[in-house]
C-alpha positions, -999 to +999 in steps of 0.1 A: +000+000+000+013+035-009+024+056+021+004+087+030+025+118+030+015+151+047+031+186+052+034+205+084+015+238+082+042+255+102+077+244+090+065+229+057+083+196+064+069+166+044+066+132+062+045+103+069+010+110+082+018+092+115+046+118+122+022+147+126-008+157+148-040+162+129-063+192+136-098+190+120-125+215+112-155+191+115-182+192+088-209+205+091-206+219+126-174+238+119-160+229+153-121+226+154-108+196+172-078+173+175-074+140+158-110+129+152-137+137+127-142+142+090-137+176+074-109+199+065-076+189+081-043+205+088-012+187+101+015+200+124+048+186+137+048+176+174+075+200+184+076+233+203+088+256+174+060+244+151+032+248+176+045+283+187+048+295+151+013+282+143-002+299+172+016+332+168+010+335+131-025+319+131-013+293+106-039+267+118-068+292+114-057+300+079-052+264+069-086+254+083-104+285+072-118+288+107-110+304+140-091+281+163-102+282+200-076+289+226-083+256+245-071+237+214-037+254+216-036+246+253-044+210+245-015+210+219+009+224+245-003+199+271+003+170+247+037+183+238+048+185+274+035+150+280+054+136+251+086+154+263+081+139+298+077+104+283+109+109+262+129+121+292+118+090+313+126+067+285+162+077+283 
């Protein structure tokens, strides 16, 4: 089966779909959420610089053509800190 490639909306890096977090503007409600649902999607690298740039320059909002609620950014930062904590305990 052919691999699925995606591009980070922040740093423009191309990689496999599994390497990114997916943010979705759900159809038809227009609600923006993380990982689940059908609708317009944007992908972002799970690293601090990409999340910071996406938040500062509203890259997610432009890619999804919708306003991104602040709790979604808080969820991204929370998930990022959890991954960093897991990585530090693995080493």
